[in-house]
PDB file of N, CA, C and O in Angstrom:
ATOM      1  N   MET A   1       9.891 -48.899 101.957  1.00  0.00           N
ATOM      2  CA  MET A   1      10.174 -48.948 100.402  1.00  0.00           C
ATOM      3  C   MET A   1       9.519 -50.103  99.861  1.00  0.00           C
ATOM      4  O   MET A   1       9.533 -51.167 100.479  1.00  0.00           O
ATOM      5  N   ASN A   2       8.913 -49.966  98.685  1.00  0.00           N
ATOM      6  CA  ASN A   2       8.184 -50.976  98.100  1.00  0.00           C
ATOM      7  C   ASN A   2       9.298 -51.907  97.478  1.00  0.00           C
ATOM      8  O   ASN A   2      10.281 -51.441  96.903  1.00  0.00           O
ATOM      9  N   SER A   3       9.093 -53.121  97.621  1.00  0.00           N
ATOM     10  CA  SER A   3      10.086 -54.240  97.308  1.00  0.00           C
ATOM     11  C   SER A   3      10.175 -54.169  95.745  1.00  0.00           C
ATOM     12  O   SER A   3      11.269 -54.354  95.211  1.00  0.00           O
ATOM     13  N   GLY A   4       9.102 -53.916  95.024  1.00  0.00           N
ATOM     14  CA  GLY A   4       9.138 -53.945  93.658  1.00  0.00           C
ATOM     15  C   GLY A   4       9.979 -52.814  93.138  1.00  0.00           C
ATOM     16  O   GLY A   4      10.738 -53.040  92.196  1.00  0.00           O
ATOM     17  N   LYS A   5       9.911 -51.642  93.657  1.00  0.00           N
ATOM     18  CA  LYS A   5      11.027 -50.560  93.390  1.00  0.00           C
ATOM     19  C   LYS A   5      12.373 -51.116  93.617  1.00  0.00           C
ATOM     20  O   LYS A   5      13.249 -50.909  92.778  1.00  0.00           O
ATOM     21  N   VAL A   6      12.612 -51.798  94.673  1.00  0.00           N
ATOM     22  CA  VAL A   6      14.000 -52.102  94.841  1.00  0.00           C
ATOM     23  C   VAL A   6      14.401 -53.043  93.837  1.00  0.00           C
ATOM     24  O   VAL A   6      15.455 -52.864  93.227  1.00  0.00           O
ATOM     25  N   VAL A   7      13.538 -54.194  93.568  1.00  0.00           N
ATOM     26  CA  VAL A   7      13.957 -55.051  92.516  1.00  0.00           C
ATOM     27  C   VAL A   7      14.196 -54.150  91.048  1.00  0.00           C
ATOM     28  O   VAL A   7      15.221 -54.282  90.379  1.00  0.00           O
ATOM     29  N   LEU A   8      13.331 -53.431  90.757  1.00  0.00           N
ATOM     30  CA  LEU A   8      13.499 -52.513  89.524  1.00  0.00           C
ATOM     31  C   LEU A   8      14.820 -51.841  89.720  1.00  0.00           C
ATOM     32  O   LEU A   8      15.676 -51.926  88.839  1.00  0.00           O
ATOM     33  N   GLY A   9      15.019 -51.228  90.739  1.00  0.00           N
ATOM     34  CA  GLY A   9      16.430 -50.459  90.953  1.00  0.00           C
ATOM     35  C   GLY A   9      17.623 -51.306  90.739  1.00  0.00           C
ATOM     36  O   GLY A   9      18.658 -50.857  90.247  1.00  0.00           O
ATOM     37  N   VAL A  10      17.477 -52.492  91.099  1.00  0.00           N
ATOM     38  CA  VAL A  10      18.617 -53.490  91.079  1.00  0.00           C
ATOM     39  C   VAL A  10      18.756 -53.707  89.565  1.00  0.00           C
ATOM     40  O   VAL A  10      19.798 -53.453  88.962  1.00  0.00           O
ATOM     41  N   LEU A  11      17.718 -54.160  89.024  1.00  0.00           N
ATOM     42  CA  LEU A  11      17.670 -54.389  87.661  1.00  0.00           C
ATOM     43  C   LEU A  11      18.264 -53.384  86.731  1.00  0.00           C
ATOM     44  O   LEU A  11      19.058 -53.644  85.827  1.00  0.00           O
ATOM     45  N   ALA A  12      17.739 -52.071  87.084  1.00  0.00           N
ATOM     46  CA  ALA A  12      18.333 -50.981  86.187  1.00  0.00           C
ATOM     47  C   ALA A  12      19.683 -50.824  86.448  1.00  0.00           C
ATOM     48  O   ALA A  12      20.382 -50.503  85.486  1.00  0.00           O
ATOM     49  N   GLY A  13      20.244 -50.985  87.590  1.00  0.00           N
ATOM     50  CA  GLY A  13      21.709 -50.756  87.947  1.00  0.00           C
ATOM     51  C   GLY A  13      22.562 -51.893  87.296  1.00  0.00           C
ATOM     52  O   GLY A  13      23.738 -51.717  86.980  1.00  0.00           O
ATOM     53  N   ALA A  14      21.895 -53.063  87.117  1.00  0.00           N
ATOM     54  CA  ALA A  14      22.565 -54.199  86.579  1.00  0.00           C
ATOM     55  C   ALA A  14      22.649 -53.843  84.871  1.00  0.00           C
ATOM     56  O   ALA A  14      23.644 -54.116  84.199  1.00  0.00           O
ATOM     57  N   LEU A  15      21.735 -53.356  84.464  1.00  0.00           N
ATOM     58  CA  LEU A  15      21.796 -53.136  82.902  1.00  0.00           C
ATOM     59  C   LEU A  15      22.662 -51.953  82.725  1.00  0.00           C
ATOM     60  O   LEU A  15      23.444 -52.049  81.780  1.00  0.00           O
ATOM     61  N   LEU A  16      22.708 -50.868  83.406  1.00  0.00           N
ATOM     62  CA  LEU A  16      23.595 -49.743  83.374  1.00  0.00           C
ATOM     63  C   LEU A  16      25.105 -50.310  83.589  1.00  0.00           C
ATOM     64  O   LEU A  16      26.045 -49.837  82.950  1.00  0.00           O
ATOM     65  N   GLY A  17      25.250 -51.240  84.427  1.00  0.00           N
ATOM     66  CA  GLY A  17      26.562 -51.767  84.633  1.00  0.00           C
ATOM     67  C   GLY A  17      26.938 -52.451  83.364  1.00  0.00           C
ATOM     68  O   GLY A  17      28.071 -52.290  82.909  1.00  0.00           O
ATOM     69  N   VAL A  18      26.124 -53.152  82.803  1.00  0.00           N
ATOM     70  CA  VAL A  18      26.467 -53.938  81.696  1.00  0.00           C
ATOM     71  C   VAL A  18      26.780 -53.035  80.378  1.00  0.00           C
ATOM     72  O   VAL A  18      27.682 -53.301  79.584  1.00  0.00           O
ATOM     73  N   LEU A  19      25.945 -51.985  80.275  1.00  0.00           N
ATOM     74  CA  LEU A  19      26.181 -51.078  79.163  1.00  0.00           C
ATOM     75  C   LEU A  19      27.561 -50.201  79.269  1.00  0.00           C
ATOM     76  O   LEU A  19      28.172 -49.794  78.281  1.00  0.00           O
ATOM     77  N   PHE A  20      27.930 -49.988  80.549  1.00  0.00           N
ATOM     78  CA  PHE A  20      29.110 -49.008  80.711  1.00  0.00           C
ATOM     79  C   PHE A  20      30.233 -49.911  81.346  1.00  0.00           C
ATOM     80  O   PHE A  20      31.158 -49.324  81.907  1.00  0.00           O
ATOM     81  N   ALA A  21      30.236 -51.159  81.311  1.00  0.00           N
ATOM     82  CA  ALA A  21      31.227 -52.074  81.950  1.00  0.00           C
ATOM     83  C   ALA A  21      32.548 -51.870  81.160  1.00  0.00           C
ATOM     84  O   ALA A  21      32.608 -51.732  79.938  1.00  0.00           O
ATOM     85  N   PRO A  22      33.569 -51.869  81.994  1.00  0.00           N
ATOM     86  CA  PRO A  22      34.878 -51.770  81.601  1.00  0.00           C
ATOM     87  C   PRO A  22      35.624 -53.026  81.305  1.00  0.00           C
ATOM     88  O   PRO A  22      36.741 -52.999  80.787  1.00  0.00           O
ATOM     89  N   HIS A  23      34.976 -54.187  81.652  1.00  0.00           N
ATOM     90  CA  HIS A  23      35.431 -55.496  81.729  1.00  0.00           C
ATOM     91  C   HIS A  23      34.966 -56.319  80.327  1.00  0.00           C
ATOM     92  O   HIS A  23      34.093 -55.933  79.550  1.00  0.00           O
ATOM     93  N   ARG A  24      35.643 -57.355  80.221  1.00  0.00           N
ATOM     94  CA  ARG A  24      35.250 -58.486  79.216  1.00  0.00           C
ATOM     95  C   ARG A  24      33.750 -58.755  79.499  1.00  0.00           C
ATOM     96  O   ARG A  24      33.172 -58.335  80.501  1.00  0.00           O
ATOM     97  N   GLY A  25      33.163 -59.512  78.500  1.00  0.00           N
ATOM     98  CA  GLY A  25      31.853 -60.009  78.639  1.00  0.00           C
ATOM     99  C   GLY A  25      31.727 -61.184  79.774  1.00  0.00           C
ATOM    100  O   GLY A  25      30.788 -61.283  80.564  1.00  0.00           O
ATOM    101  N   SER A  26      32.894 -62.081  79.694  1.00  0.00           N
ATOM    102  CA  SER A  26      32.894 -63.133  80.700  1.00  0.00           C
ATOM    103  C   SER A  26      32.978 -62.585  82.221  1.00  0.00           C
ATOM    104  O   SER A  26      32.387 -63.134  83.151  1.00  0.00           O
ATOM    105  N   VAL A  27      33.650 -61.628  82.333  1.00  0.00           N
ATOM    106  CA  VAL A  27      33.930 -61.072  83.651  1.00  0.00           C
ATOM    107  C   VAL A  27      32.574 -60.285  84.174  1.00  0.00           C
ATOM    108  O   VAL A  27      32.145 -60.325  85.328  1.00  0.00           O
ATOM    109  N   THR A  28      32.008 -59.575  83.086  1.00  0.00           N
ATOM    110  CA  THR A  28      30.776 -58.890  83.464  1.00  0.00           C
ATOM    111  C   THR A  28      29.745 -59.867  83.798  1.00  0.00           C
ATOM    112  O   THR A  28      28.977 -59.634  84.732  1.00  0.00           O
ATOM    113  N   ARG A  29      29.659 -60.949  83.111  1.00  0.00           N
ATOM    114  CA  ARG A  29      28.673 -62.050  83.294  1.00  0.00           C
ATOM    115  C   ARG A  29      28.737 -62.644  84.786  1.00  0.00           C
ATOM    116  O   ARG A  29      27.752 -62.845  85.497  1.00  0.00           O
ATOM    117  N   LYS A  30      29.983 -62.870  85.103  1.00  0.00           N
ATOM    118  CA  LYS A  30      30.203 -63.363  86.443  1.00  0.00           C
ATOM    119  C   LYS A  30      29.830 -62.502  87.577  1.00  0.00           C
ATOM    120  O   LYS A  30      29.340 -62.940  88.618  1.00  0.00           O
ATOM    121  N   LYS A  31      30.096 -61.171  87.322  1.00  0.00           N
ATOM    122  CA  LYS A  31      29.621 -60.152  88.251  1.00  0.00           C
ATOM    123  C   LYS A  31      28.120 -60.071  88.406  1.00  0.00           C
ATOM    124  O   LYS A  31      27.600 -59.943  89.514  1.00  0.00           O
ATOM    125  N   ILE A  32      27.395 -60.150  87.223  1.00  0.00           N
ATOM    126  CA  ILE A  32      25.896 -60.179  87.183  1.00  0.00           C
ATOM    127  C   ILE A  32      25.401 -61.297  87.921  1.00  0.00           C
ATOM    128  O   ILE A  32      24.419 -61.140  88.646  1.00  0.00           O
ATOM    129  N   ALA A  33      26.013 -62.504  87.814  1.00  0.00           N
ATOM    130  CA  ALA A  33      25.606 -63.833  88.369  1.00  0.00           C
ATOM    131  C   ALA A  33      25.713 -63.764  89.965  1.00  0.00           C
ATOM    132  O   ALA A  33      24.922 -64.358  90.697  1.00  0.00           O
ATOM    133  N   ARG A  34      26.756 -62.989  90.421  1.00  0.00           N
ATOM    134  CA  ARG A  34      27.196 -62.887  91.616  1.00  0.00           C
ATOM    135  C   ARG A  34      26.178 -61.902  92.294  1.00  0.00           C
ATOM    136  O   ARG A  34      25.665 -62.131  93.389  1.00  0.00           O
ATOM    137  N   LYS A  35      25.959 -60.894  91.612  1.00  0.00           N
ATOM    138  CA  LYS A  35      24.908 -59.827  92.225  1.00  0.00           C
ATOM    139  C   LYS A  35      23.483 -60.482  92.116  1.00  0.00           C
ATOM    140  O   LYS A  35      22.616 -60.202  92.944  1.00  0.00           O
ATOM    141  N   GLY A  36      23.270 -61.306  91.145  1.00  0.00           N
ATOM    142  CA  GLY A  36      22.015 -61.873  91.078  1.00  0.00           C
ATOM    143  C   GLY A  36      21.783 -62.847  92.227  1.00  0.00           C
ATOM    144  O   GLY A  36      20.672 -62.910  92.755  1.00  0.00           O
ATOM    145  N   GLY A  37      22.809 -63.615  92.632  1.00  0.00           N
ATOM    146  CA  GLY A  37      22.752 -64.256  93.916  1.00  0.00           C
ATOM    147  C   GLY A  37      22.396 -63.573  95.036  1.00  0.00           C
ATOM    148  O   GLY A  37      21.558 -63.969  95.846  1.00  0.00           O
ATOM    149  N   ASN A  38      23.116 -62.379  95.117  1.00  0.00           N
ATOM    150  CA  ASN A  38      22.912 -61.545  96.287  1.00  0.00           C
ATOM    151  C   ASN A  38      21.507 -61.005  96.376  1.00  0.00           C
ATOM    152  O   ASN A  38      20.950 -60.794  97.454  1.00  0.00           O
ATOM    153  N   VAL A  39      20.954 -60.788  95.190  1.00  0.00           N
ATOM    154  CA  VAL A  39      19.533 -60.228  95.041  1.00  0.00           C
ATOM    155  C   VAL A  39      18.652 -61.395  95.580  1.00  0.00           C
ATOM    156  O   VAL A  39      17.877 -61.179  96.511  1.00  0.00           O
ATOM    157  N   ALA A  40      18.754 -62.582  95.031  1.00  0.00           N
ATOM    158  CA  ALA A  40      17.981 -63.744  95.204  1.00  0.00           C
ATOM    159  C   ALA A  40      18.104 -63.934  96.954  1.00  0.00           C
ATOM    160  O   ALA A  40      17.100 -64.097  97.646  1.00  0.00           O
ATOM    161  N   ASP A  41      19.329 -63.888  97.451  1.00  0.00           N
ATOM    162  CA  ASP A  41      19.356 -64.121  98.856  1.00  0.00           C
ATOM    163  C   ASP A  41      18.589 -63.227  99.728  1.00  0.00           C
ATOM    164  O   ASP A  41      17.986 -63.618 100.728  1.00  0.00           O
ATOM    165  N   GLY A  42      18.635 -61.894  99.276  1.00  0.00           N
ATOM    166  CA  GLY A  42      17.816 -60.831  99.939  1.00  0.00           C
ATOM    167  C   GLY A  42      16.263 -61.066  99.848  1.00  0.00           C
ATOM    168  O   GLY A  42      15.514 -60.945 100.818  1.00  0.00           O
ATOM    169  N   VAL A  43      15.844 -61.427  98.534  1.00  0.00           N
ATOM    170  CA  VAL A  43      14.477 -61.698  98.529  1.00  0.00           C
ATOM    171  C   VAL A  43      14.096 -62.799  99.345  1.00  0.00           C
ATOM    172  O   VAL A  43      13.061 -62.666  99.997  1.00  0.00           O
ATOM    173  N   LYS A  44      14.843 -64.037  99.446  1.00  0.00           N
ATOM    174  CA  LYS A  44      14.492 -65.231 100.298  1.00  0.00           C
ATOM    175  C   LYS A  44      14.470 -64.767 101.643  1.00  0.00           C
ATOM    176  O   LYS A  44      13.605 -65.227 102.389  1.00  0.00           O
ATOM    177  N   GLU A  45      15.483 -63.725 102.178  1.00  0.00           N
ATOM    178  CA  GLU A  45      15.469 -63.449 103.538  1.00  0.00           C
ATOM    179  C   GLU A  45      14.098 -62.528 103.927  1.00  0.00           C
ATOM    180  O   GLU A  45      13.500 -62.628 104.999  1.00  0.00           O
ATOM    181  N   LYS A  46      13.748 -61.649 102.869  1.00  0.00           N
ATOM    182  CA  LYS A  46      12.544 -60.844 103.147  1.00  0.00           C
ATOM    183  C   LYS A  46      11.266 -61.704 103.114  1.00  0.00           C
ATOM    184  O   LYS A  46      10.334 -61.505 103.894  1.00  0.00           O
ATOM    185  N   LEU A  47      11.265 -62.688 102.156  1.00  0.00           N
ATOM    186  CA  LEU A  47      10.127 -63.635 102.295  1.00  0.00           C
ATOM    187  C   LEU A  47      10.068 -64.502 103.560  1.00  0.00           C
ATOM    188  O   LEU A  47       8.951 -64.798 103.984  1.00  0.00           O
ATOM    189  N   ASN A  48      11.049 -64.894 104.138  1.00  0.00           N
ATOM    190  CA  ASN A  48      11.178 -65.547 105.254  1.00  0.00           C
ATOM    191  C   ASN A  48      10.651 -64.798 106.408  1.00  0.00           C
ATOM    192  O   ASN A  48       9.845 -65.292 107.197  1.00  0.00           O
ATOM    193  N   GLU A  49      11.167 -63.467 106.509  1.00  0.00           N
ATOM    194  CA  GLU A  49      10.892 -62.544 107.553  1.00  0.00           C
ATOM    195  C   GLU A  49       9.257 -62.415 107.301  1.00  0.00           C
ATOM    196  O   GLU A  49       8.556 -62.591 108.297  1.00  0.00           O
ATOM    197  N   PHE A  50       8.655 -62.147 106.151  1.00  0.00           N
ATOM    198  CA  PHE A  50       7.229 -61.950 105.826  1.00  0.00           C
ATOM    199  C   PHE A  50       6.482 -63.138 106.425  1.00  0.00           C
ATOM    200  O   PHE A  50       5.577 -63.021 107.251  1.00  0.00           O
ATOM    201  N   LEU A  51       6.932 -64.272 105.948  1.00  0.00           N
ATOM    202  CA  LEU A  51       6.357 -65.658 106.476  1.00  0.00           C
ATOM    203  C   LEU A  51       6.332 -65.778 107.838  1.00  0.00           C
ATOM    204  O   LEU A  51       5.391 -66.347 108.391  1.00  0.00           O
ATOM    205  N   GLU A  52       7.319 -65.277 108.495  1.00  0.00           N
ATOM    206  CA  GLU A  52       7.339 -65.463 109.995  1.00  0.00           C
ATOM    207  C   GLU A  52       6.401 -64.552 110.819  1.00  0.00           C
ATOM    208  O   GLU A  52       5.795 -64.912 111.828  1.00  0.00           O
ATOM    209  N   VAL A  53       6.361 -63.344 110.265  1.00  0.00           N
ATOM    210  CA  VAL A  53       5.230 -62.444 110.831  1.00  0.00           C
ATOM    211  C   VAL A  53       3.836 -62.913 110.631  1.00  0.00           C
ATOM    212  O   VAL A  53       2.980 -62.939 111.515  1.00  0.00           O
ATOM    213  N   ILE A  54       3.670 -63.297 109.348  1.00  0.00           N
ATOM    214  CA  ILE A  54       2.195 -63.806 109.046  1.00  0.00           C
ATOM    215  C   ILE A  54       1.930 -65.024 109.988  1.00  0.00           C
ATOM    216  O   ILE A  54       0.849 -65.101 110.573  1.00  0.00           O
ATOM    217  N   THR A  55       2.840 -65.921 110.138  1.00  0.00           N
ATOM    218  CA  THR A  55       2.622 -67.066 110.946  1.00  0.00           C
ATOM    219  C   THR A  55       2.413 -66.857 112.311  1.00  0.00           C
ATOM    220  O   THR A  55       1.569 -67.544 112.887  1.00  0.00           O
ATOM    221  N   GLU A  56       3.222 -65.791 113.073  1.00  0.00           N
ATOM    222  CA  GLU A  56       2.954 -65.257 114.396  1.00  0.00           C
ATOM    223  C   GLU A  56       1.331 -64.580 114.378  1.00  0.00           C
ATOM    224  O   GLU A  56       0.556 -64.783 115.313  1.00  0.00           O
ATOM    225  N   LYS A  57       1.040 -63.926 113.421  1.00  0.00           N
ATOM    226  CA  LYS A  57      -0.254 -63.239 113.542  1.00  0.00           C
ATOM    227  C   LYS A  57      -1.281 -64.333 113.367  1.00  0.00           C
ATOM    228  O   LYS A  57      -2.331 -64.264 114.006  1.00  0.00           O
ATOM    229  N   PHE A  58      -1.043 -65.357 112.526  1.00  0.00           N
ATOM    230  CA  PHE A  58      -2.055 -66.548 112.474  1.00  0.00           C
ATOM    231  C   PHE A  58      -2.230 -67.238 113.776  1.00  0.00           C
ATOM    232  O   PHE A  58      -3.348 -67.575 114.165  1.00  0.00           O
ATOM    233  N   GLU A  59      -1.152 -67.455 114.452  1.00  0.00           N
ATOM    234  CA  GLU A  59      -1.040 -68.116 115.645  1.00  0.00           C
ATOM    235  C   GLU A  59      -1.923 -67.419 116.637  1.00  0.00           C
ATOM    236  O   GLU A  59      -2.782 -68.038 117.265  1.00  0.00           O
ATOM    237  N   LYS A  60      -1.712 -66.115 116.780  1.00  0.00           N
ATOM    238  CA  LYS A  60      -2.434 -65.099 117.644  1.00  0.00           C
ATOM    239  C   LYS A  60      -3.928 -65.197 117.447  1.00  0.00           C
ATOM    240  O   LYS A  60      -4.702 -65.325 118.396  1.00  0.00           O
ATOM    241  N   VAL A  61      -4.318 -65.131 116.161  1.00  0.00           N
ATOM    242  CA  VAL A  61      -5.661 -65.151 115.972  1.00  0.00           C
ATOM    243  C   VAL A  61      -6.294 -66.520 116.254  1.00  0.00           C
ATOM    244  O   VAL A  61      -7.360 -66.595 116.865  1.00  0.00           O
ATOM    245  N   LYS A  62      -5.698 -67.505 115.850  1.00  0.00           N
ATOM    246  CA  LYS A  62      -6.140 -68.856 116.297  1.00  0.00           C
ATOM    247  C   LYS A  62      -6.258 -68.993 117.881  1.00  0.00           C
ATOM    248  O   LYS A  62      -7.293 -69.449 118.366  1.00  0.00           O
ATOM    249  N   ASP A  63      -5.316 -68.643 118.589  1.00  0.00           N
ATOM    250  CA  ASP A  63      -5.381 -68.675 120.022  1.00  0.00           C
ATOM    251  C   ASP A  63      -6.653 -67.845 120.561  1.00  0.00           C
ATOM    252  O   ASP A  63      -7.388 -68.286 121.444  1.00  0.00           O
ATOM    253  N   ASP A  64      -6.829 -66.637 119.954  1.00  0.00           N
ATOM    254  CA  ASP A  64      -7.821 -65.783 120.386  1.00  0.00           C
ATOM    255  C   ASP A  64      -9.242 -66.515 120.128  1.00  0.00           C
ATOM    256  O   ASP A  64     -10.191 -66.391 120.902  1.00  0.00           O
ATOM    257  N   VAL A  65      -9.272 -67.262 118.993  1.00  0.00           N
ATOM    258  CA  VAL A  65     -10.538 -67.781 118.654  1.00  0.00           C
ATOM    259  C   VAL A  65     -10.781 -68.997 119.546  1.00  0.00           C
ATOM    260  O   VAL A  65     -11.898 -69.271 119.986  1.00  0.00           O
ATOM    261  N   VAL A  66      -9.706 -69.697 119.785  1.00  0.00           N
ATOM    262  CA  VAL A  66      -9.906 -71.027 120.774  1.00  0.00           C
ATOM    263  C   VAL A  66     -10.388 -70.482 122.096  1.00  0.00           C
ATOM    264  O   VAL A  66     -11.343 -70.985 122.688  1.00  0.00           O
ATOM    265  N   GLU A  67      -9.695 -69.423 122.558  1.00  0.00           N
ATOM    266  CA  GLU A  67     -10.121 -68.907 123.973  1.00  0.00           C
ATOM    267  C   GLU A  67     -11.440 -68.314 123.952  1.00  0.00           C
ATOM    268  O   GLU A  67     -12.204 -68.520 124.895  1.00  0.00           O
ATOM    269  N   PHE A  68     -11.818 -67.523 122.864  1.00  0.00           N
ATOM    270  CA  PHE A  68     -13.301 -67.206 122.800  1.00  0.00           C
ATOM    271  C   PHE A  68     -14.360 -68.049 122.874  1.00  0.00           C
ATOM    272  O   PHE A  68     -15.415 -67.853 123.478  1.00  0.00           O
ATOM    273  N   THR A  69     -13.958 -69.239 122.072  1.00  0.00           N
ATOM    274  CA  THR A  69     -14.778 -70.546 121.831  1.00  0.00           C
ATOM    275  C   THR A  69     -14.907 -71.196 123.195  1.00  0.00           C
ATOM    276  O   THR A  69     -16.012 -71.596 123.561  1.00  0.00           O
ATOM    277  N   GLU A  70     -13.896 -71.316 123.922  1.00  0.00           N
ATOM    278  CA  GLU A  70     -13.899 -72.012 125.242  1.00  0.00           C
ATOM    279  C   GLU A  70     -14.825 -71.029 126.220  1.00  0.00           C
ATOM    280  O   GLU A  70     -15.707 -71.494 126.941  1.00  0.00           O
ATOM    281  N   GLU A  71     -14.565 -69.861 126.163  1.00  0.00           N
ATOM    282  CA  GLU A  71     -15.415 -69.101 127.056  1.00  0.00           C
ATOM    283  C   GLU A  71     -16.873 -69.228 126.847  1.00  0.00           C
ATOM    284  O   GLU A  71     -17.675 -69.407 127.764  1.00  0.00           O
ATOM    285  N   LYS A  72     -17.199 -69.118 125.506  1.00  0.00           N
ATOM    286  CA  LYS A  72     -18.607 -69.111 125.223  1.00  0.00           C
ATOM    287  C   LYS A  72     -19.259 -70.627 125.609  1.00  0.00           C
ATOM    288  O   LYS A  72     -20.394 -70.770 126.064  1.00  0.00           O
ATOM    289  N   LEU A  73     -18.345 -71.685 125.343  1.00  0.00           N
ATOM    290  CA  LEU A  73     -19.005 -72.996 125.639  1.00  0.00           C
ATOM    291  C   LEU A  73     -19.081 -73.065 127.208  1.00  0.00           C
ATOM    292  O   LEU A  73     -20.063 -73.545 127.774  1.00  0.00           O
ATOM    293  N   ALA A  74     -18.094 -72.607 127.819  1.00  0.00           N
ATOM    294  CA  ALA A  74     -18.378 -72.702 129.383  1.00  0.00           C
ATOM    295  C   ALA A  74     -19.688 -71.845 129.840  1.00  0.00           C
ATOM    296  O   ALA A  74     -20.459 -72.275 130.698  1.00  0.00           O
ATOM    297  N   LYS A  75     -19.846 -70.728 129.256  1.00  0.00           N
ATOM    298  CA  LYS A  75     -21.007 -70.004 129.576  1.00  0.00           C
ATOM    299  C   LYS A  75     -22.155 -70.724 129.121  1.00  0.00           C
ATOM    300  O   LYS A  75     -23.105 -70.739 129.904  1.00  0.00           O
ATOM    301  N   ALA A  76     -22.274 -71.282 128.109  1.00  0.00           N
ATOM    302  CA  ALA A  76     -23.415 -72.149 127.536  1.00  0.00           C
ATOM    303  C   ALA A  76     -23.805 -73.216 128.490  1.00  0.00           C
ATOM    304  O   ALA A  76     -24.987 -73.402 128.780  1.00  0.00           O
ATOM    305  N   GLU A  77     -22.796 -73.947 129.002  1.00  0.00           N
ATOM    306  CA  GLU A  77     -22.758 -75.143 129.807  1.00  0.00           C
ATOM    307  C   GLU A  77     -23.353 -74.700 131.207  1.00  0.00           C
ATOM    308  O   GLU A  77     -24.197 -75.369 131.803  1.00  0.00           O
ATOM    309  N   GLU A  78     -22.781 -73.398 131.713  1.00  0.00           N
ATOM    310  CA  GLU A  78     -23.330 -72.985 132.991  1.00  0.00           C
ATOM    311  C   GLU A  78     -24.756 -72.576 132.768  1.00  0.00           C
ATOM    312  O   GLU A  78     -25.575 -72.917 133.622  1.00  0.00           O
ATOM    313  N   ALA A  79     -25.128 -71.933 131.798  1.00  0.00           N
ATOM    314  CA  ALA A  79     -26.654 -71.567 131.573  1.00  0.00           C
ATOM    315  C   ALA A  79     -27.422 -72.782 131.593  1.00  0.00           C
ATOM    316  O   ALA A  79     -28.442 -72.864 132.277  1.00  0.00           O
ATOM    317  N   LYS A  80     -26.987 -73.755 130.870  1.00  0.00           N
ATOM    318  CA  LYS A  80     -27.797 -75.002 130.804  1.00  0.00           C
ATOM    319  C   LYS A  80     -28.073 -75.814 132.133  1.00  0.00           C
ATOM    320  O   LYS A  80     -29.114 -76.435 132.350  1.00  0.00           O
ATOM    321  N   LYS A  81     -26.895 -75.715 133.070  1.00  0.00           N
ATOM    322  CA  LYS A  81     -27.046 -76.282 134.291  1.00  0.00           C
ATOM    323  C   LYS A  81     -28.035 -75.435 135.198  1.00  0.00           C
ATOM    324  O   LYS A  81     -28.888 -75.938 135.930  1.00  0.00           O
ATOM    325  N   ASN A  82     -27.809 -74.130 135.050  1.00  0.00           N
ATOM    326  CA  ASN A  82     -28.813 -73.342 135.796  1.00  0.00           C
ATOM    327  C   ASN A  82     -30.280 -73.401 135.219  1.00  0.00           C
ATOM    328  O   ASN A  82     -31.183 -73.226 136.037  1.00  0.00           O
ATOM    329  N   THR A  83     -30.583 -73.603 134.048  1.00  0.00           N
ATOM    330  CA  THR A  83     -31.953 -73.908 133.633  1.00  0.00           C
ATOM    331  C   THR A  83     -32.469 -75.271 134.125  1.00  0.00           C
ATOM    332  O   THR A  83     -33.648 -75.466 134.421  1.00  0.00           O
ATOM    333  N   GLN A  84     -31.521 -76.178 134.191  1.00  0.00           N
ATOM    334  CA  GLN A  84     -31.925 -77.636 134.538  1.00  0.00           C
ATOM    335  C   GLN A  84     -32.161 -77.621 136.099  1.00  0.00           C
ATOM    336  O   GLN A  84     -32.965 -78.409 136.597  1.00  0.00           O
ATOM    337  N   ASN A  85     -31.475 -76.746 136.845  1.00  0.00           N
ATOM    338  CA  ASN A  85     -31.736 -76.652 138.496  1.00  0.00           C
ATOM    339  C   ASN A  85     -32.775 -75.919 138.707  1.00  0.00           C
ATOM    340  O   ASN A  85     -33.263 -76.130 139.817  1.00  0.00           O
ATOM    341  N   ALA A  86     -33.385 -75.036 138.004  1.00  0.00           N
ATOM    342  CA  ALA A  86     -34.492 -74.157 138.301  1.00  0.00           C
ATOM    343  C   ALA A  86     -35.727 -74.842 138.254  1.00  0.00           C
ATOM    344  O   ALA A  86     -36.776 -74.240 138.483  1.00  0.00           O
TER     345      ALA A  86
END
């Protein structure tokens, strides 16, 4: 599910809750603040998960590049030695 749709759904639900709220304004505002905190916590959690995945992928690519470079340098050194000995 698209996170934009989730946020939009939460905001729409909050708006409908305010319009049809059976409580006083102060109680409703406290409920909205509490739900807003829950949404913020959810967004932070999803962002942290996303950053963790991106970091893992970046580290894998970095390791692959280092390994590739080391292999090519070793082959170049070997070829250099072979041409000097010939």
